[in-house]
C-alpha positions, -999 to +999 in steps of 0.1 A: -030-158-131-061-142-147-055-156-183-069-170-214-103-182-203-119-181-239-086-189-259-078-217-281-062-245-261-029-245-281-026-205-284-034-205-245-007-231-241+017-212-258+010-179-240+011-197-209+042-217-211+061-180-219+047-166-186+058-199-167+091-197-182+097-162-171+084-171-135+107-202-135+137-179-146+129-155-120+130-182-095+164-199-106+180-165-109+178-162-071+187-201-064+151-210-057+136-243-063+102-249-083+087-278-065+053-275-082+041-265-114+002-264-110-014-255-142-015-217-144+010-212-114+040-225-097+053-230-061+089-224-053+112-227-021+140-206-011+163-223+014+150-258+007+161-285+000+194-266+011+191-237+035+199-200+024+207-177+053+187-151+032+161-169+018+133-143+024+155-118+008+159-141-024+121-147-025+112-112-025+138-103-051+126-132-073+089-120-069+099-084-080+120-096-109+091-121-120+066-093-117+090-069-138+094-097-165+059-103-167+048-067-171+073-064-201+060-095-217+026-084-211+031-051-228+044-069-258+014-093-258-010-065-253+002-048-284+005-080-305-025-101-295-046-080-272-042-103-243-039-086-207-015-109-186-010-104-148+003-125-119-003-126-082+026-135-058+023-145-023+052-150+002+056-166+038+084-179+057+086-208+082+097-242+087+091-265+060+099-306+053+109-313+020+114-349+009+127-365-025+102-385-045+117-398-072+136-369-092+111-342-079+104-325-048+072-323-029+060-305+002+046-326+029+016-303+039+006-323+068+041-318+085+044-282+080+011-267+092+002-231+081+035-224+068+027-234+031-012-225+038-004-190+047+018-185+015-010-198-007-034-175+011-011-146+006-012-154-031-051-158-033-055-125-016-030-106-036-044-082-065-034-090-099-001-076-105+009-073-067+030-092-042+019-100-007+040-110+021+034-120+057+051-106+087+075-136+091+087-128+057+090-091+063+110-098+097+136-116+076+137-091+045+131-058+062+152-030+048+160-051+017+126-047+001+103-017+003+065-026+016+032-009+021+014-021+051-019-034+045-028-041+079-046-071+096-065-096+072-087-124+080-070-155+066-092-187+057-082-216+080-065-194+107-081-183+141-064-148+141-059-121+115-024-118+101-004-087+094-001-084+056+021-063+036+026-055-001+061-055-019+066-025-040+102-025-047+139-034-035+149-016-005+183+005+002+200-022+020+220-049+000+243-060+028+234-069+065+259-038+074+237-015+053+204-029+069+220-026+104+231+012+094+195+019+083+181+009+119+213+026+137+246+009+141+253-004+178+284+006+197+316-007+181+336-024+208+366-050+213+384-044+180+415-023+189+439-050+179+426-057+144+422-021+137+457-014+146+468-043+123+449-025+095+464+009+102+501-008+100+491-023+067+479+012+054+509+026+065+533+003+045+511+004+014+514+041+014+553+038+012+548+016-020+548-017-003+516-031-014+496-050+012+468-077+015+448-080+047+424-109+049+399-107+079+386-140+086+356-150+108+322-167+111+290-150+101+278-121+121+314-116+141+317-080+126+339-083+097+321-056+077+316-033+105+352-036+110+360-024+075+333+003+081+349+018+111+385+015+093+373+030+061+353+058+077+384+068+100+408+097+097+433+070+086+420+068+053+419+105+043+437+110+011+431+073-001+411+065-031+385+039-019+373+015-042+346-007-025+328-040-037+306-068-019+297-102-032+262-114-025+251-148-019+230-153-051+258-134-072+283-163-080+266-169-114+268-132-122+302-123-136+320-094-120+290-083-098+309-067-067+331-049-095+300-034-112+292-019-078+326-007-073+326+011-107+292+025-102+303+041-071+335+052-084+322+068-114+292+082-096+266+063-115+232+060-099+201+039-110+184+072-126+213+074-151+205+065-188+229+048-212+242+080-225+248+094-190+269+063-182+291+064-212+297+103-203+306+096-169+329+067-175+348+080-206+353+114-189+366+097-158+389+076-175+405+101-200+407+126-172+430+103-154+450+094-183+442+097-222+464+067-226+438+046-211+413+049-239+412+013-247+401+007-211+368+023-217+348-002-237+353-031-215+342-008-184+311+001-206+304-036-214+303-044-176+280-015-170+256-025-199+264+009-218+286-004-245+276+011-279+261-012-304+287-005-331+317-011-307+344-034-321+350-048-283+314-063-288+325-083-318+354-098-302+355-135-291+343-143-255+377-152-244+392-121-259+366-101-243+372-116-208+412-110-212+403-074-221+379-067-193+405-083-167+433-061-182+413-029-182+402-034-145+438-041-136+450-011-155+426+012-141+433+004-104+471+003-108+470+036-129+450+052-099+476+041-073+504+062-093+485+093-084+473+085-049+473+053-026+444+030-035+422+010-008+405-018-027+379-036-006+363-066-015+338-082+012+324-117+015+348-135-009+329-170+002+302-159-024+328-145-050+322-151-088+351-165-107+357-135-129+362-111-097+384-138-083+405-136-114+409-098-109+419-101-073+446-128-081+459-106-112+461-075-088+480-096-060+506-103-086+512-067-091+510-057-054+544-056-042+557-024-058+524-003-058+506+022-032+478-003-030+462-019+001+439-049-009+415-057+022+391-085+019+371-105+042+356-139+042+345-168+062+364-197+072+354-219+041+370-196+016+402-207+001+429-186-017+464-188-029+480-159-013+489-172+021+528-177+011+531-140+002+551-116+026+526-091+018+498-110+034+486-110+067+454-127+080+435-113+109+414-141+125+383-124+139+370-140+171+338-135+187+339-106+215+352-111+249+326-113+278+334-079+288+332-063+253+300-083+247+285-067+279+295-034+267+279-039+234+245-049+251+248-020+275+231+008+252+205-018+239+195-030+271+206-008+300+221-014+335+192-027+353+208-052+379+178-074+374+187-081+339+222-093+349+213-132+346+198-125+312+231-107+298+252-137+312+227-160+293+227-139+261+266-139+262+269-175+267+243-186+243+259-163+213+297-167+226+300-131+219+290-130+182+277-093+179+251-100+153+235-128+171+237-107+202+218-077+185+194-099+169+188-120+202+178-086+220+155-075+190+138-108+190+132-104+229+118-069+224+094-082+195+082-111+217+077-085+247+101-107+268+119-071+272+097-040+273+108-001+274+131+019+254+166+009+242+189+015+270+164+013+297+148-021+291+131-045+317+121-081+319+084-084+314+083-122+312+108-137+336+117-174+327+105-170+294+126-191+269+152-174+248+143-184+212+170-185+182+161-152+163+149-163+127+176-143+111+204-161+131+186-196+126+186-188+086+225-182+089+232-214+108+210-236+090+227-224+056+261-233+071+250-266+085+233-274+050+265-269+031+283-297+050+285-330+034+255-350+040+274-374+062+289-349+082+257-329+085+242-362+101+272-365+127+268-327+136+231-334+144+239-368+162+263-346+183+235-322+191+214-350+203+245-359+228+243-322+239+261-288+238+290-308+255+299-339+234+320-368+249+335-385+219+329-421+235+291-413+235+290-398+201+308-429+186+280-452+202+256-429+189+268-428+151+280-465+152+309-461+128+348-468+130+367-446+153+392-432+127+363-424+105+345-403+133+379-387+141+384-374+106+348-362+104+350-344+138+381-328+129+362-315+096+335-300+119+364-284+141+380-269+110+344-255+101+340-242+137+310-259+146+326-280+173+358-274+193+377-296+216+371-289+253+388-317+273+413-345+269+412-359+303+395-379+316+381-385+284+380-367+251+350-343+248+339-316+222+317-287+226+294-267+200+308-231+192+279-216+207+246-227+219+227-214+190+244-235+167+236-265+189+199-256+188+197-251+150+213-284+142+192-301+169+160-283+151+170-297+118+161-331+124+129-348+120+110-358+153+113-394+147+150-395+140+155-375+172+135-396+193+155-428+182+186-412+187+177-402+225+164-436+233+200-449+220+218-421+241+199-436+274+212-470+265+246-458+257+251-438+292+237-466+310+263-491+296+291-466+299+284-453+333+268-483+350+286-479+384+278-442+386+242-435+370+236-410+398+264-384+385+244-386+351+208-384+362+201-350+346+214-363+312+196-395+315+163-379+324+167-355+294+174-382+269+149-406+283+119-379+281+130-370+244+133-407+236+099-413+252+112-440+275+087-428+301+094-452+327+130-444+328+120-408+323+100-407+353+125-422+377+157-402+361+137-369+361+129-373+399+163-380+408+177-352+387+149-329+401+159-339+437+196-332+433+189-297+417+166-286+442+189-296+471+216-274+452+190-245+448+194-247+411+155-242+412+149-236+373+163-271+365+148-288+393+113-274+382+119-286+348+129-322+359+100-324+382+076-311+354+092-338+331+086-363+357+048-355+360+044-355+322+060-389+321+039-402+349+008-389+326+020-414+298+018-445+321-012-464+335-024-451+367-015-472+398-017-466+434+023-464+432+020-439+403-006-418+422+017-417+452+046-407+432+025-378+416+019-367+448+055-368+458+067-349+428+042-321+433+053-318+467+089-315+457+081-287+435+072-266+467+106-256+477+120-245+442+090-226+430+085-210+465+122-196+460+112-185+428+082-165+440+057-184+419+029-185+444-002-190+423+017-218+403+021-235+435-014-232+446-026-248+416-002-279+422-013-280+461-049-279+451-041-310+428-022-326+458-054-319+478-075-335+452-054-364+448-049-370+484-088-368+493-094-392+465-072-417+477-076-413+511-040-400+520-040-380+551-003-376+552-004-357+520-035-337+531-014-327+560+013-312+533-013-296+514-026-277+543+009-267+555+014-251+521-020-233+525-007-219+555+024-207+538+005-193+509-019-173+530+009-160+552+027-151+518-006-133+507-010-116+542-041-131+549-033-138+584-068-144+597-069-175+572-035-186+577-035-189+614-060-218+616-041-236+590-008-230+613-028-241+644-043-273+626-006-282+613+008-284+647-020-305+660-019-328+632+019-330+633+017-339+670-007-363+667+008-381+638+046-378+649+052-357+618+079-333+628+079-315+593+043-306+596+046-295+633+078-274+624+060-257+593+030-251+616+051-236+643+073-215+619+046-198+597+025-192+628+055-173+642+053-153+607+020-144+608+023-131+645+056-112+637+038-093+609+009-084+630+033-069+655+027-098+683+062-101+688+062-121+722+037-150+706+062-150+675+093-154+696+076-183+714+068-201+681+101-195+666+118-208+698+096-238+695+110-244+662+147-239+674+138-262+706+126-288+683+153-289+658+183-284+680+207-313+673+208-337+646+176-321+629+192-288+625+201-294+589+167-309+579+146-289+557+114-309+559+103-298+522+107-260+529+128-239+507+156-231+534+164-250+568+136-242+594+164-239+620+183-211+602+151-195+594+137-196+628+168-181+644+169-152+616+134-143+622+135-145+657+166-121+658+146-098+638+119-098+663+144-091+690+157-062+668+123-045+672+122-053+710+159-038+715+176-069+725+204-067+703+228-090+722+202-119+722+196-112+685+234-116+677+234-150+697+205-162+676+223-152+642+255-167+653+235-199+659+218-197+625+249-188+606+267-219+622+242-244+610+238-227+576+275-232+573+276-266+586+249-278+557+265-254+531+230-244+520+232-213+501+195-203+504+195-208+540+225-184+546+203-157+530+178-148+556+202-150+584+227-128+562+198-102+555+190-098+593+228-097+602+228-065+577+202-051+598+216-061+632+248-042+619+226-010+608+217-009+645+248-015+663+276-004+639+280+020+613+256+023+581+286+020+559+294-015+577+257-026+570+258-016+531+294-033+525+279-064+541+246-064+523+257-054+488+272-091+480+239-106+498+218-089+472+241-100+445+240-136+455+202-136+460+196-120+423+223-142+408+204-176+421+168-161+416+161-163+452+129-140+448+118-138+481+149-133+499+161-108+470+132-085+478+142-089+516+178-082+509+170-053+486+150-037+514+176-040+539+201-026+517+178+003+509+176+010+546+214+011+548+216+034+518+190+057+534+212+060+567+245+061+546+232+092+528+223+076+495+187+082+494+182+082+457+198+049+453+177+035+482+147+046+463+156+024+433+162-006+455+129-003+474+110-001+441+129-031+427+119-050+460+083-039+456+080-050+419+093-084+426+068-089+452+041-076+429+052-101+402+049-127+427+013-118+440+025-114+475+019-091+503+036-099+535+059-072+547+046-050+520+038-023+546+073-025+558+091-023+521+067+005+511+075+025+544+112+022+535+106+036+500+087+065+517+115+072+542+141+070+510+119+097+493+120+118+524+155+117+529+160+125+491+139+157+499+109+147+479+083+150+504+053+148+482+063+112+471+073+105+506+036+115+522+020+094+492+040+065+497+035+068+535+000+068+529+000+037+508+023+019+535-005+025+559-032+014+539-014-020+535-007-021+573-045-012+581-057-037+554-033-068+568-034-060+604+003-052+607+002-030+639+038-028+643+041-013+608+013+012+615+035+026+643+066+029+621+045+047+594+031+073+618+069+079+630+075+083+591+045+108+588+060+127+619+092+131+603+077+146+569+055+168+589+088+181+609+106+185+576+075+207+566+077+229+599+042+213+610+051+206+645+018+203+656+010+172+633+045+159+640+038+158+677+003+140+671+016+113+649+046+108+673+021+104+703+002+078+682+034+059+672+047+059+708+016+046+721+014+018+698+051+011+702+046+008+740+018-015+737+036-039+715+069-039+734+089-022+705+114-007+725+134+005+695+106+024+680+101+037+715+133+050+718+132+066+680+099+084+693+117+098+724+143+113+702+118+131+679+097+142+708+130+159+724+138+174+690+102+188+690+103+200+726+137+219+719+122+235+688+092+247+708+115+263+735+111+236+762+146+225+772+138+204+801+114+183+785+139+181+755+167+170+778+143+144+793+133+127+762+168+126+748+183+111+780+155+086+782+162+076+745+201+076+751+195+052+782+175+030+762+198+029+733+227+022+755+208-006+775+198-022+740+234-022+725+221-001+697+253+020+695+242+033+658+214+054+674+235+070+703+245+097+683+211+106+674+199+107+710 
């Protein structure tokens, strides 16, 4: 505050106290806490020590009220004493720690970091008479307050400039629904039963049997939206609607929702002066009924428009209170004589006592009137109407999974790759509409999702889904209003997990069972927990994951650490004979409890278990925790060995997830550790990965020497795993280069080495090498036209994958089986087979296999006449591989995309895509793919009528196919050559080509191609 530098101290103090008093009043008006008075300024908290779900809105309103009050005071002081008075206000939102010191509150600045620092900097940067707020505050108060953006501002103490805004007035929104309407309401779904109940109550009330309908549910479940849709439906035509809403900071303001209702009813807006208000109210009442003239003064009193000489103003407070209640009741009941009246009061959990008295009075007179009283509230609100026959309660549950997905569809879209995210969002929010909408909004703002609404795509796969600030504020406020002991019990339950066995919770809180049962019953009644199991032991579950996260996040770190450490001891004691079953839970609690030795052991055990089940994200998380725990302990020979082993274990889950560069970093670390400690076995493992890595990058000339080295080293040291890896990926390099005989030789070596007891060993690879080699060898045989041998190998691979029950290992066999069906049966058979394969790969985040399955299904769609669908699938496969940074088979996949474009009639895109495929094939030496791309060029030229170019391309494709013994491609070329000959009027030549192709297809067993021949 710029003030009083040259004034007498006593006079300055007097002026300053008046300013501070108005500032304090503004804070207290919106339930803020003044925690510091600092000379000529104050620091205030909103949402602390008790959380408010709308803390940012309250802070903005308090700041606006403060500035208005100071401006009014300043005008008077300028006139009387010539003193210019102005204040600056700065607002910021974030997490804070507040602790009690004596009877005062103080901020622990060291714990909260930049939250309070930025608030102070906002105040310092503000011009006198203005209010500055940060982007964090605006995010929570948007639409409730009007702002002027000031752009990026450098703030002392922060590395990056921050977005700053100036608050210039209250916004249009006063409720969350109004805020949502300003942005555009989402689809209204899943509430037909509730709407039908409201319709029935409306019909009964219209017949003169007044009704009360109470919609009850947790915050964000859609109570206000239900009323909005009902009030704006054709059902309420001909009804007088009187609508009021309570607000969280309005309990101390008598009749606040009634005042809003009256303003709407009498068409009073903020620009009306006192005379206009008097005219509108008096005219409206007397037009209704001249006998209601005594109603006018109490109504004007509520609206702040009562004349100074009114007799009503001279009545005692009890008299005025009763007269006001009678006036409101009389007005509503008289309206109901002329037309049916729908009285709507929302958010009764925030209702003031006077408005409550009005509702109680209306309920008493309801039964013979054409009046429907519709109210909504949260579960903590209590009333005395439940025994009345006219009362019906509509419990509003979260949306079903199907309805939640229907709500999300216009927000996110139908991209199949978003399916796991949709499932996660529905599960985390338990179908709460507000929580769903805010979660999507946060994902867009943090660039996890990008694109237009309804066409979003995932830009940051695997990024954590954080609790939206708006949702966090709502849940924190609910939790803070629990009794202190119950709040601590809920927080302790959050340490146990989203699923809370009663026996473990009892150990954690260490109190009598009866006391804890009563407390848990209260938490159930408040809808924080619900009973999820009675057998084999009593267990509770958090209502939704977001509640769990907010309860957990509300604890200080030291208390969390202590409770987690105690949980490890509790689990070890209770499940001593079956700790392996609880390895993941023990790993989690040991890590959070900083019991590093136990964390290291349990995390490794949990990671191994998750990796074996192909739950790869969990496995990676556990292994990373094991490495971090190892880093917190002294380095020994044993710990180095374990650090190497954990890094090696990361290979399979990260490979399945397509995270090549992350793996390269890890294996460089393995190479460094193994070299420094003379660990030749681990060096072999590192080299085997580098073979795999360079194969994935399509760097075959770099991969092949690593493959040969692995085979040699594996044989010399008797290390079957290293030898198998060498043979397998060396075969993969030769397959990509079109050297099919060499590829088959090395794949067969893998099969021969592992046949028997070793068939179900993985040797650190993502899938079973036996099944992988069988599948890839079968794909080579499809190219050479040996369909029957391919079928035999696929049956072998299927047998072993099923015997091991290893889901990931089933996928490569299934993909090649789909291709086999495409050659030997009908395209629709291949499509029917491959569609669930794609779904399984997507659901389990098998990135590499998803790419392959998508490409195979795209080929099936092309042949089945669904080329446009094929384009989308091929593009998705290429995008996945691009994100993974891999290039092996890229020429093949781009070629499939080109063929899809051609079959869809888009020859321009087909030509450009074919050129791209050829560039990939040339660059990486994939000679077999070069031949297939020349066939594609020939087809494109033939479609354009350029027979000469088509013939040239076919000759090139045929020559390469013959050289590489790609008999399937040779036969396809002969079919096209025959068609060109027929078109050129050379029937004998055409018949020769067709007959040769037909004989080849017959000999191969490629029945699907016979009609083409």
